[in-house]
VEXTOR-232246 format. One record per residue: z, y, x of N, C-alpha, C in turn; residue number from 1; chain. Coordinates in steps of 0.001 Angstrom, whole numbers, plus 500000, padded with zeros to 6 digits. Atoms other than C-alpha are relative to their C-alpha. Example, Ala and Ser with C-alpha at 12.3 -4.5 7.8 and 13.67 -1.06 7.14 Angstrom:
BEGIN
npz npy npx capz capy capx cpz cpy cpx n chain
500000 498810 500890 507800 495500 512300 500000 501200 500900 1 A
499940 498810 499180 507140 498940 513670 500730 501090 499230 2 A
% end
This chain:
BEGIN
npz npy npx capz capy capx cpz cpy cpx n chain
501027 500328 501162 669927 084990 405726 501064 499698 498415 1 A
499471 500347 500880 672318 083718 403005 500641 501163 499597 2 A
499139 498827 500137 674428 086935 403015 498921 500671 499160 3 A
501075 498870 500215 671011 088887 402438 499602 499383 498651 4 A
500631 500232 501263 669706 086549 399533 501056 500034 499009 5 A
499067 499689 500799 673055 086807 398121 500179 501693 498897 6 A
499600 498478 500423 673115 090523 398044 498743 499910 499213 7 A
501228 499592 500437 669541 090642 396644 500038 499308 498804 8 A
499848 501188 501626 670388 088090 393722 500934 501063 499358 9 A
498121 499302 500282 673696 090434 393315 499136 501281 499344 10 A
499629 498399 500203 672038 093790 392863 500054 500735 498920 11 A
499136 499486 500735 672608 094240 390023 501752 499572 499143 12 A
498715 499847 500945 675904 093367 388429 501015 498647 499768 13 A
498646 500297 499629 678582 091637 387382 500746 499251 498858 14 A
500054 501086 501065 679814 088738 385563 501569 499583 500240 15 A
498879 500767 500528 683178 086448 384211 500194 499484 499452 16 A
500403 500730 500944 683446 083592 382529 501007 500069 499079 17 A
498508 499216 501128 685077 084333 378963 499729 499317 498848 18 A
500357 501143 501169 684502 081760 375503 498846 500913 499513 19 A
500384 499375 500745 682187 082745 373561 500350 501144 498419 20 A
499051 499117 500900 682958 085590 371003 499394 499984 498507 21 A
499857 500240 501157 683189 085261 367451 498596 500673 499402 22 A
501220 499178 500201 679965 086589 365256 500311 501403 500099 23 A
499129 498843 500718 682067 089379 363715 500218 501309 501523 24 A
499660 499521 498459 683285 090482 367195 498689 500571 501085 25 A
501097 499923 499200 679997 090065 368930 499376 501129 498802 26 A
500777 498419 501127 678072 092579 365977 500735 501382 500591 27 A
498889 498805 500188 681138 095292 366180 499542 500494 501778 28 A
500313 499694 498765 680200 094937 370409 499044 500482 500435 29 A
501502 499901 500126 676826 094979 370010 499783 501656 499928 30 A
499923 498460 500795 677256 098464 367935 500657 500972 501252 31 A
498877 499273 499129 679695 100072 370230 499172 500463 501823 32 A
500663 500400 498688 677060 099043 373303 499078 500872 499460 33 A
501276 499735 500696 673973 100323 371477 500203 501792 500002 34 A
499665 498857 499881 675998 103817 370794 499804 500765 501816 35 A
500057 499955 498788 676490 104174 374555 498765 500642 500539 36 A
501464 500633 499404 673278 102848 375671 498987 501511 499299 37 A
500358 498812 500587 671992 105848 373203 499544 501330 500360 38 A
499732 498729 499286 673506 108743 375041 499105 500088 501406 39 A
500017 499776 498710 672234 107879 378279 497956 500228 499604 40 A
501295 500169 499813 668390 108140 376819 499337 501664 500235 41 A
501008 498018 499650 668154 112022 378013 500455 499839 501262 42 A
500041 499644 498661 668836 111335 381348 498688 499197 500835 43 A
501254 500185 499155 665247 111414 383596 500275 498776 501090 44 A
499717 500528 498613 666877 110069 386516 500862 499938 499994 45 A
499021 499639 499028 670091 109370 388392 499880 499452 501104 46 A
499669 500198 498366 671398 108919 391880 501715 499815 500073 47 A
498324 500653 499453 674748 107233 393311 499996 499346 501220 48 A
499523 500742 498942 676740 105752 395717 500542 498706 499726 49 A
499171 501480 500607 678193 102077 395683 501141 499870 500800 50 A
499137 501135 499085 680472 100085 397342 499944 498785 499348 51 A
500174 501249 500819 680054 096294 396677 501117 499124 500651 52 A
499546 501085 499039 682481 093418 397813 499820 499057 499064 53 A
500356 500911 499899 681542 090142 397720 501030 498789 500302 54 A
499268 500844 499622 683517 087150 397483 499363 498291 499740 55 A
500800 501096 500086 681447 084032 398327 501002 498893 500666 56 A
499425 501850 499432 682338 080115 399243 499644 499803 501292 57 A
500076 500324 498707 680730 080280 402239 500557 501380 501242 58 A
498782 499266 499534 683116 083126 403649 501308 500261 500099 59 A
498273 500245 500010 686645 083200 404460 500432 501000 499409 60 A
499558 499086 500366 686919 086830 404028 499085 500862 498841 61 A
501162 499200 500634 685178 089501 401383 499331 500279 500815 62 A
501013 499329 498788 681849 090766 402800 499679 501570 499024 63 A
500050 498557 500492 682079 094599 401992 498913 501002 500256 64 A
501384 499249 500128 678666 096867 401655 500334 501299 499120 65 A
499765 498525 500458 677985 100169 400946 498498 500601 499745 66 A
501311 499310 499648 675019 102214 400328 499270 500843 498616 67 A
500643 499103 500851 672830 104245 397586 499318 499577 499184 68 A
500746 500643 500807 670857 103900 394661 499321 501308 498962 69 A
500556 498477 501011 668429 106264 392627 499002 499141 498897 70 A
500526 499776 501599 666888 105850 389163 499051 500869 499370 71 A
500667 498207 500674 664191 107701 387577 498910 498855 499062 72 A
500625 500100 501037 662326 106975 384093 498312 499760 500752 73 A
499460 501750 500556 660720 104566 382889 500184 498805 500884 74 A
499552 501256 499339 661067 101994 385850 500092 499712 501258 75 A
500522 499534 498534 661310 103353 389073 501677 499337 500663 76 A
498806 500363 499882 664642 101873 391107 500050 499484 501521 77 A
500037 500251 498929 665626 102157 394882 501354 499954 500111 78 A
498174 500475 499081 668563 100185 396412 500049 499411 501147 79 A
500281 499676 498447 669228 101037 399417 501687 499515 500405 80 A
499059 499877 499408 671814 099373 401477 500401 500740 501484 81 A
500496 499060 499184 673161 101547 404123 501109 499732 501166 82 A
499135 501156 499297 676284 099338 405746 500668 498937 499802 83 A
500555 500458 498136 676903 097153 407691 498921 500239 500447 84 A
501414 499878 499119 673253 096725 408284 499313 500679 498799 85 A
500628 499337 500877 670601 098090 406317 498824 499782 499384 86 A
501048 500326 500691 667820 097112 403846 499793 500452 498441 87 A
500177 499446 500955 666259 098300 400695 498990 499432 499510 88 A
501174 500586 500751 664585 097196 397942 499680 501219 499002 89 A
500666 499112 500857 662000 099376 395921 499421 499538 498384 90 A
500863 500955 501520 660772 098325 391874 499152 501127 499472 91 A
501022 499077 500402 657844 100119 391039 499434 499220 498766 92 A
500629 501033 501156 656940 098296 387318 500353 498825 500577 93 A
500128 500883 500089 656552 094930 387851 500105 499923 501927 94 A
499773 500609 499236 657047 094944 391701 500588 500530 501235 95 A
498630 500058 499029 659644 094838 394510 499412 499881 501612 96 A
499862 499894 498711 659018 095969 398071 501225 499977 500403 97 A
498492 500416 499950 661963 094897 400100 499331 499938 501969 98 A
499604 500018 499085 662630 095836 403705 501043 499852 500519 99 A
498715 499945 499399 665703 095275 406249 499559 500550 501452 100 A
500003 499717 498776 666373 096397 409494 499638 499251 500983 101 A
500323 501167 498609 665212 093449 411337 498152 499623 499411 102 A
501784 499867 500537 661445 093971 409666 499626 501035 500199 103 A
500830 498350 499242 658946 096341 411307 499337 500050 499002 104 A
500405 499156 501205 657454 096702 408212 500277 499367 498807 105 A
499573 499928 501422 657420 096816 404211 498865 498487 499573 106 A
500357 501466 500620 656570 093280 402094 500493 500169 498619 107 A
500018 500582 501656 656620 092248 398359 500476 498844 500056 108 A
499538 500960 499980 658599 090373 397332 499410 498456 499304 109 A
499945 500987 500540 657682 086775 396197 500323 498909 499569 110 A
499235 500482 499374 658805 083884 395069 501030 499661 498415 111 A
498978 500442 500835 661403 082479 392212 501354 500803 500184 112 A
499115 499327 499852 664045 084279 393706 499827 501252 499869 113 A
500934 498764 500170 662088 087630 393891 500309 500373 498457 114 A
500500 499679 501188 661516 087000 390352 500959 500396 499233 115 A
498477 500175 500735 665082 086926 389217 500722 501548 501059 116 A
499994 499494 499539 665638 089792 391726 499160 501409 499267 117 A
500829 498889 500849 662703 092154 390033 500827 500021 498176 118 A
499631 499787 501854 664352 091284 386173 501147 500639 500728 119 A
498910 499545 499482 667704 092064 387821 500041 501557 499562 120 A
500287 498848 499857 666683 095584 388844 499094 499975 499008 121 A
500476 499200 500997 664574 096310 385835 500988 499952 498879 122 A
498656 500532 500817 667473 095172 383744 501275 501304 500085 123 A
498767 499229 499895 670056 097740 385377 499330 501155 500170 124 A
500524 498635 500076 667343 100575 385532 499997 500382 498589 125 A
499913 499741 501688 666686 100056 381509 501108 500371 499506 126 A
498928 499349 500892 670384 099853 380294 500615 501183 500987 127 A
499880 498877 499724 670920 102782 383036 499421 501067 499512 128 A
500810 498683 500379 668540 105591 381547 499483 499720 498254 129 A
500208 499697 500859 668996 104216 378181 499222 499144 499138 130 A
501352 500951 500948 666223 101388 377067 500769 498931 500175 131 A
499640 501327 500421 668441 098652 375966 500135 499025 499162 132 A
501028 501069 501171 666690 096732 373173 500383 498520 500637 133 A
500315 501636 499442 666466 093648 375574 501244 498974 500224 134 A
498906 500185 500059 670165 093329 375946 500930 499432 499220 135 A
499656 500730 500891 670913 092140 373008 499008 498789 499363 136 A
500198 501058 500130 668585 089408 372872 500622 498715 500717 137 A
500229 500681 498798 669049 088232 376198 501770 499494 500506 138 A
498284 500396 499104 673238 088141 376480 500911 500320 498374 139 A
498834 499684 501061 676073 087982 373831 500789 500935 500624 140 A
499129 498354 499750 678221 091251 374131 501188 499737 499357 141 A
498590 499697 500748 682145 091146 373463 500865 500783 501101 142 A
499133 498657 499207 684544 094360 374283 501088 499413 500098 143 A
498732 500447 499840 687685 094074 375459 500992 501206 499160 144 A
498989 499065 501232 690361 096182 372831 500177 501078 501073 145 A
498940 498999 499218 691507 099271 374641 499017 500475 501222 146 A
500778 499140 498675 690273 100941 378538 501473 498807 500848 147 A
498918 500830 499547 691682 098149 380763 500010 500041 501483 148 A
499730 499719 498454 692892 098557 384707 498967 499252 500693 149 A
501090 500421 499235 690311 097948 387084 500047 500062 501791 150 A
499532 499547 498599 690814 097678 391103 498860 501098 500655 151 A
500818 498883 500077 690226 100419 392761 499158 499408 501467 152 A
501580 500384 499326 686915 100439 395508 500389 499792 501185 153 A
499026 499950 498415 687570 098739 399003 499670 501213 501093 154 A
500212 498800 499366 688148 101379 401601 499295 499231 501183 155 A
500607 500456 498693 685275 099805 404521 499182 500518 500730 156 A
501195 499502 499489 683210 102228 404472 499274 500642 501445 157 A
500266 499752 498817 681489 103107 408236 499430 501149 500145 158 A
500677 498889 499785 680199 106110 407164 501205 501099 499586 159 A
498983 498711 500621 682947 109546 407262 499334 500672 498866 160 A
500102 498955 501372 682573 111209 403743 499940 501336 500411 161 A
500255 497576 499183 681394 115256 403983 501039 500502 499583 162 A
498980 499543 500486 684221 115540 401526 500585 499233 499513 163 A
499275 500604 500110 686662 114316 400238 499578 499179 498467 164 A
500660 500050 501552 685847 111839 396964 500869 500097 499089 165 A
499185 499828 501586 686877 111719 393384 501058 498758 500254 166 A
499476 501400 500126 689530 109290 392740 498703 498917 498799 167 A
500492 500701 501327 687977 106539 390945 500911 499652 499037 168 A
499952 500280 501617 688807 105518 387160 501004 498934 500265 169 A
499744 501321 499827 691822 103028 387201 500126 499353 498636 170 A
500007 500928 501163 691263 102124 383585 498484 500463 499702 171 A
500974 499419 500712 687845 101780 382112 500183 499293 498685 172 A
499915 500525 500751 686246 100800 378839 498927 498583 500160 173 A
500948 501242 499283 684686 096968 379558 499418 498924 498805 174 A
500828 500449 500703 681844 095101 377927 499692 498565 500844 175 A
500377 500864 498919 681453 091344 378929 498598 499744 499408 176 A
501125 500111 500346 677661 090265 378636 499790 498350 500612 177 A
500229 501580 500002 677109 086172 378505 498045 499680 500051 178 A
501211 500138 500437 673228 085322 378941 499739 498875 499272 179 A
500695 501210 501028 671366 083175 376832 499143 499058 500249 180 A
500963 501286 499358 668752 081771 378818 500809 499628 501090 181 A
499295 500885 499117 669469 079232 380957 499148 499308 501205 182 A
500559 499598 498727 666949 080517 383946 501126 500705 500373 183 A
499223 498791 498982 669367 083560 384481 501663 498782 500239 184 A
498604 500698 499587 672812 080948 383950 499738 498966 501521 185 A
500094 501111 498782 671414 078798 386946 500092 501371 500891 186 A
499694 499416 498752 672135 081908 388956 501409 501173 499342 187 A
499150 498991 500507 674524 084304 386793 500892 499050 498520 188 A
499174 500219 501348 677520 083110 384292 500534 500834 499507 189 A
499348 499066 500828 678916 086151 383078 499752 501582 500707 190 A
499674 498183 499194 678413 090149 383404 501167 501106 499466 191 A
498884 499005 500697 681209 092830 382736 499780 501434 500776 192 A
500371 498231 500161 679984 096788 382577 501294 500443 499601 193 A
499069 498792 500245 682665 099353 382642 499501 501307 500005 194 A
500424 498342 500097 682344 102726 381411 501445 500854 499818 195 A
498574 499071 499799 684537 105895 382016 499889 500594 498508 196 A
499889 499602 501339 685323 107545 378711 499525 501664 500128 197 A
500430 499006 500019 684471 110804 377365 498378 500023 499844 198 A
501032 499990 500298 681286 111447 377865 499368 498685 501414 199 A
499750 501157 498895 680336 107647 379346 499123 499721 501154 200 A
500703 500517 498515 679180 106491 382656 499856 498833 500249 201 A
499952 501436 499452 678542 102896 383906 500694 500174 501496 202 A
499666 499678 498969 680929 102912 386526 500385 498973 501194 203 A
499701 501344 499617 681894 099331 387294 499133 498854 500311 204 A
501022 501783 500895 679954 095969 387027 500929 498959 501298 205 A
499685 500997 499117 681469 092759 388203 499092 498918 499437 206 A
501567 501135 500092 679072 089444 388477 500929 498536 500578 207 A
500101 501154 499335 680375 086300 388306 499123 498834 500154 208 A
501293 500336 499564 677893 083936 389852 500385 498599 499667 209 A
499625 500867 499655 677598 080504 390278 500710 498821 501034 210 A
499016 500869 498735 679486 077980 392617 501070 501112 500436 211 A
499372 498862 499449 681879 080386 392501 500448 500860 500494 212 A
500725 499264 499845 680622 083186 393562 500396 500893 499551 213 A
499822 498376 501252 681440 086953 392580 499937 501311 500451 214 A
500585 498590 499517 680248 090556 393115 500614 500846 499100 215 A
499299 498612 500479 682178 093951 392153 498703 501158 500383 216 A
500714 498833 499291 680089 097124 392528 500747 501207 498902 217 A
499137 498460 500331 681905 100634 392161 498982 500623 500207 218 A
501507 499465 500187 679393 103225 391591 500970 501508 499789 219 A
499532 498614 499662 680556 106528 392599 499013 501432 500403 220 A
500825 499050 499808 679355 110198 393247 498527 500402 499289 221 A
500701 499786 501088 677326 110329 390064 499088 500822 500041 222 A
500738 498768 500669 674612 112632 389778 498730 499814 498932 223 A
501077 500162 501196 672361 112974 386579 498857 500998 500401 224 A
500557 498792 499387 668902 114614 386780 499368 500418 501235 225 A
500146 499281 498228 668631 115118 390506 498449 500269 500471 226 A
501315 499545 499873 665457 116500 392329 499801 498169 500967 227 A
500340 501364 499443 663900 113304 393869 498637 500648 501077 228 A
500759 499643 499085 661624 113736 396967 498595 498979 499237 229 A
501486 500522 500368 657691 112954 396237 499904 498368 500137 230 A
499703 501284 499747 658079 109727 398338 501138 498930 499073 231 A
498570 500667 500051 661419 108712 397290 499969 498698 499325 232 A
499897 501455 500139 660374 105267 395378 498530 499261 500616 233 A
501077 500552 499582 657675 104532 397656 500136 499129 501223 234 A
499628 500652 498748 657985 101791 400265 499075 500537 501791 235 A
500523 499344 498771 657649 103922 403728 501149 500234 500904 236 A
499454 499806 499487 659430 104346 406794 501100 499054 500102 237 A
499034 501139 500208 662811 102417 407531 500990 499597 498526 238 A
499449 500423 500926 664722 100681 405504 501887 501154 499812 239 A
% end
């Protein structure tokens, strides 16, 4: 139960503690991030795989999982964990439907924890699809100068890939987001977003949560404007 709660709260992303940047540095980073997000607005939908590593105070070893993410304009997200267990969260507007492999049916997430999940899913979808106006009110932004080396994704997948996956970038352009909301800071200390060069894509998310917990997401096999099944964002079938 503890793992499922942390996975849910961590659906989106990535945090590391840093000192608040100066105003000029903050404004410069905001402008750079705005340019990146502006390029995302042409995207109608995205599909990708992810590998996640969670370092949790309650576990002696990192917890590693993997799955897929689908997003479609304006605010639909399907976040599916496929191994080592199965679960799914579907965002459609302000509603979050969820189901795990232990549930016989889908149910609507309620309560304060699920409100955090909904908000984070909405933010992730919005950022990835170019709707990022709120990010500059909800976070302080700092860019790390130059490209920064990031660790490779852990190799723990229980699913044999159909083809040899492309090598993950060894370095990325990093932005650190520090939440300004006291409510968010109860769960999240900071977020780092890593973008590839050239035509930027969001490839890496690192989260520093409270109580020393940390989550990292590596995003791979990204497809822009894919064809989705009519019921892709409907709570039907198993997770």
